[in-house]
C-alpha positions in Angstrom: -8.1 -39.1 -5.5 -11.5 -38.5 -7.0 -12.1 -36.3 -10.1 -15.4 -34.9 -11.2 -15.3 -33.0 -14.5 -17.9 -30.3 -14.8 -18.7 -27.7 -17.4 -20.2 -24.2 -17.4 -21.4 -21.9 -20.1 -21.8 -18.1 -19.4 -23.8 -16.3 -22.0 -23.0 -12.6 -21.6 -23.7 -9.4 -23.6 -20.2 -9.2 -25.0 -19.0 -12.8 -25.1 -20.0 -16.4 -24.5 -17.6 -18.5 -22.4 -17.4 -22.2 -21.9 -15.4 -23.5 -18.9 -14.4 -27.1 -18.1 -13.1 -27.8 -14.7 -11.7 -30.9 -12.9 -12.9 -30.9 -9.4 -10.4 -33.0 -7.4 -11.1 -34.4 -4.0 -8.1 -35.8 -2.1 -7.3 -36.3 1.6 -10.2 -34.2 2.8 -9.5 -31.2 0.5 -11.3 -30.0 -2.7 -9.3 -28.5 -5.5 -10.7 -26.8 -8.7 -8.4 -27.1 -11.7 -9.2 -25.6 -15.0 -9.2 -28.2 -17.8 -10.2 -25.7 -20.6 -11.7 -22.4 -21.4 -13.1 -21.1 -24.8 -14.4 -17.6 -25.3 -16.4 -16.5 -28.3 -17.0 -12.7 -29.0 -20.6 -13.1 -30.2 -21.7 -9.7 -28.7 -25.4 -10.4 -28.3 -25.8 -7.0 -26.7 -24.8 -5.2 -29.8 -28.2 -6.2 -31.3 -30.4 -6.3 -28.3 -29.6 -2.9 -26.7 -30.0 -1.1 -30.1 -32.8 -3.1 -31.8 -34.5 -5.0 -28.9 -33.7 -8.4 -30.3 -31.0 -10.7 -31.5 -30.9 -10.3 -35.2 -30.4 -13.1 -37.9 -26.7 -13.1 -38.4 -25.9 -12.8 -34.7 -28.5 -15.5 -34.0 -26.8 -17.8 -36.4 -23.3 -17.3 -35.0 -24.7 -17.8 -31.5 -26.3 -21.1 -32.3 -23.2 -22.3 -34.2 -21.2 -21.4 -31.1 -23.5 -23.4 -28.9 -23.2 -26.4 -31.2 -19.4 -26.1 -30.9 -19.7 -26.0 -27.1 -21.9 -29.0 -27.0 -19.1 -30.9 -28.9 -16.5 -29.3 -26.7 -18.1 -30.5 -23.5 -18.7 -34.0 -25.0 -15.0 -34.3 -26.1 -13.9 -33.3 -22.6 -16.3 -35.9 -21.1 -17.9 -33.8 -18.6 -20.4 -35.5 -16.3 -22.6 -32.5 -16.0 -22.8 -28.8 -17.0 -25.0 -25.8 -16.6 -25.6 -22.9 -19.0 -26.9 -19.5 -18.0 -27.6 -16.2 -19.9 -27.7 -12.7 -18.5 -28.8 -9.1 -19.5 -28.8 -9.4 -23.3 -30.8 -12.5 -23.5 -33.1 -11.3 -20.7 -34.0 -8.2 -22.7 -34.1 -9.7 -26.2 -37.7 -9.9 -27.5 -36.8 -13.2 -29.1 -34.7 -14.5 -26.3 -37.1 -17.3 -25.3 -37.4 -18.5 -28.9 -33.6 -18.7 -29.3 -33.3 -20.6 -26.0 -35.8 -23.1 -27.2 -34.0 -23.4 -30.6 -30.7 -24.0 -28.9 -32.2 -26.7 -26.7 -33.7 -28.4 -29.7 -30.6 -28.3 -31.9 -27.8 -28.8 -29.3 -29.4 -30.3 -26.2 -28.2 -27.4 -24.1 -30.8 -26.0 -21.8 -30.1 -22.2 -21.1 -31.3 -20.6 -17.9 -31.9 -16.9 -18.1 -30.8 -15.5 -14.7 -31.1 -12.1 -12.9 -28.5 -9.9 -11.4 -28.8 -11.3 -7.9 -28.2 -14.9 -9.2 -25.2 -13.7 -11.0 -23.8 -12.2 -7.8 -24.6 -15.3 -5.8 -22.8 -17.5 -8.3 -19.7 -15.3 -8.2 -19.7 -15.2 -4.4 -19.8 -19.0 -4.3 -16.2 -18.9 -5.7 -14.3 -18.2 -2.4 -13.4 -14.7 -3.4 -12.3 -13.9 0.1 -9.8 -16.7 0.2 -8.4 -15.6 -3.1 -7.9 -11.8 -2.4 -7.0 -12.2 1.3 -8.0 -8.6 1.9 -7.6 -7.0 5.3 -10.8 -5.0 4.9 -14.0 -6.4 6.4 -16.5 -4.8 4.0 -16.7 -4.6 0.3 -18.5 -3.1 -2.6 -18.8 -5.7 -5.3 -18.8 -4.3 -8.8 -19.6 -6.6 -11.8 -19.6 -4.8 -15.1 -20.9 -6.7 -18.1 -21.8 -5.6 -21.6 -25.4 -4.6 -20.8 -25.6 -4.2 -17.1 -23.6 -3.5 -13.9 -24.4 -5.5 -10.7 -23.4 -3.9 -7.5 -23.6 -5.5 -4.0 -22.6 -4.0 -0.6 -21.1 -6.7 1.6 -20.6 -6.3 5.4 -18.9 -9.1 7.4 -19.4 -11.4 4.3 -23.1 -10.7 4.3 -24.8 -9.1 1.3 -26.7 -6.0 2.8 -27.8 -4.4 -0.3 -27.7 -5.3 -4.1 -28.8 -3.5 -7.3 -28.6 -4.0 -11.0 -28.1 -1.0 -13.3 -28.7 -0.8 -17.1 -25.1 0.4 -17.6 -22.6 -1.7 -19.4 -19.7 -1.6 -21.7 -21.6 -2.4 -24.9 -24.4 0.0 -24.0 -21.9 2.8 -23.4 -20.0 2.0 -26.7 -23.3 2.5 -28.6 -24.4 5.5 -26.6 -27.3 3.8 -25.1 -26.9 4.7 -21.4 -29.2 7.5 -20.2 -28.0 10.1 -17.7 -30.9 9.1 -15.4 -29.3 5.7 -14.9 -26.0 7.2 -14.0 -27.9 9.4 -11.4 -29.7 6.4 -10.1 -26.4 4.5 -9.6 -24.7 7.4 -7.9 -27.7 8.0 -5.5 -27.9 4.3 -4.6 -24.2 4.0 -3.9 -24.1 7.2 -1.7 -27.1 5.8 0.3 -26.0 2.1 0.8 -22.1 2.2 0.4 -20.5 5.6 1.0 -20.8 5.6 4.8 -19.6 2.0 5.2 -16.2 2.0 6.9 -13.2 -0.3 6.5 -14.1 -1.1 2.9 -12.6 -1.9 -0.6 -14.1 -2.7 -4.0 -14.1 -6.1 -5.6 -14.2 -6.0 -9.4 -15.5 -8.6 -11.7 -15.7 -8.7 -15.5 -13.4 -9.3 -18.5 -12.2 -5.7 -18.8 -11.1 -5.2 -15.2 -9.5 -8.7 -15.4 -7.5 -7.5 -18.4 -6.4 -4.3 -16.7 -5.2 -6.3 -13.6 -3.4 -8.7 -15.9 -1.6 -5.8 -17.7 -0.6 -4.5 -14.3 1.2 -7.8 -13.5 0.1 -7.6 -9.9 -0.8 -10.6 -7.7 -4.5 -11.4 -6.9 -3.9 -10.2 -3.3 -2.7 -6.7 -4.6 -5.5 -4.4 -5.5 -5.5 -1.6 -8.0 -5.8 2.0 -6.8 -8.4 4.4 -8.1 -5.5 6.6 -9.2 -4.1 3.7 -11.2 -7.4 3.1 -13.1 -7.5 6.8 -14.0 -3.9 6.7 -15.2 -4.4 3.6 -17.3 -7.7 4.9 -18.7 -5.7 7.9 -20.0 -3.1 5.6 -21.5 -5.6 3.5 -23.2 -7.5 6.6 -24.5 -4.3 7.8 -26.1 -4.2 4.8 -28.4 -6.7 4.0 -31.2 -8.5 0.6 -31.0 -6.2 -0.7 -33.7 -3.2 0.4 -31.7 -4.4 -1.2 -28.6 -4.3 -4.5 -30.6 -0.9 -4.0 -32.2 0.9 -2.1 -29.4 -0.8 -3.4 -26.3 -1.7 -6.9 -27.4 -5.4 -6.7 -26.6 -7.9 -8.9 -28.4 -9.9 -7.2 -31.2 -13.2 -7.5 -29.2 -11.5 -6.2 -26.0 -9.7 -3.3 -27.5 -12.7 -1.2 -28.4 -14.9 -1.9 -25.4 -12.3 -1.6 -22.5 -12.2 2.3 -22.6 -16.0 2.3 -22.1 -16.1 -0.4 -19.4 -13.3 1.0 -17.1 -15.0 4.3 -16.4 -18.0 2.4 -14.9 -15.7 0.9 -12.2 -14.2 4.3 -11.6 -17.5 6.0 -11.1 -18.7 3.2 -8.8 -15.5 3.4 -6.8 -15.8 7.2 -6.5 -19.4 7.3 -5.5 -19.0 4.5 -3.0 -15.8 6.0 -1.4 -13.5 3.1 -2.4 -9.8 3.9 -2.9 -8.8 0.3 -4.0 -10.3 -2.4 -6.0 -9.4 -6.2 -5.7 -9.6 -8.3 -8.9 -10.0 -12.1 -8.1 -10.6 -13.0 -11.7 -13.5 -15.1 -10.8 -16.7 -15.1 -12.9 -20.1 -16.6 -13.3 -18.7 -19.8 -15.0 -16.5 -20.5 -12.0 -19.4 -20.0 -9.7 -21.6 -22.4 -11.8 -19.0 -25.2 -11.4 -18.8 -24.8 -7.7 -22.5 -24.5 -7.3 -23.1 -27.7 -9.3 -20.4 -29.6 -7.3 -21.8 -28.5 -3.9 -25.4 -29.2 -4.8 -25.2 -32.4 -6.7 -21.8 -34.1 -6.2 -20.1 -33.1 -2.9 -22.2 -35.4 -0.7 -21.7 -38.5 -2.7 -17.9 -37.8 -3.5 -16.8 -36.7 -0.1 -18.1 -39.6 2.0 
């Protein structure tokens, strides 16, 4: 048995995640076993989408968080790691300066990636093996705090992909324009609605939480009607009650009611009745990508 311990940092608009994974190779098979996961609700998008930059207090919290992650990865003894940032850092006017400061103070080099790279990383995570879906075609919907990435997949090949400036944090702060909703609707009707034998695949912390609350297996999708019912249930509670009565985290309790309608609209406009939730994210894809590119050949001799 050969174990390669790898780390990944996913810097999103709502939270910053750090994943440590033991990649185990034994008897011709490779297993990915989570060794640790930490999530910090920094909410970079709260500043960026309203003010165009990451403000002082948030910047300080973010850098302190990255220092903590540097220590976390060191304590775990990872042999390698990769850190990426998505829409909030992309749009921040001071994003490049903060990336440089983090590199100087922590040694962590942050890559700012686009929506296509986000989707590629997630699809590196063997989604199809996890959901075991009977459908041949899929509409992949990844809702973040600042953007929604949608891909149309036919026979495991991405036929069309688009990023929209619609996200949970933006919606919560009334920063999504009707024109962007229209753009998403038209794009989905053009590229996805006529595709047959399809289902949606959902990615993102809010759909993951809803699936967890449903207590269904990863192979059991959520119906469009179920999302609508649960949205109504969540709306009947205040954010405080979602914490005390439903057990949601503070930073999930307010945003979830803004994020779930994005999945609903994307499903409606693409003609999908069901959505699979494999609970795979960018950090999982980062680990697999690193292993396959830099370690697989030397480990699996």
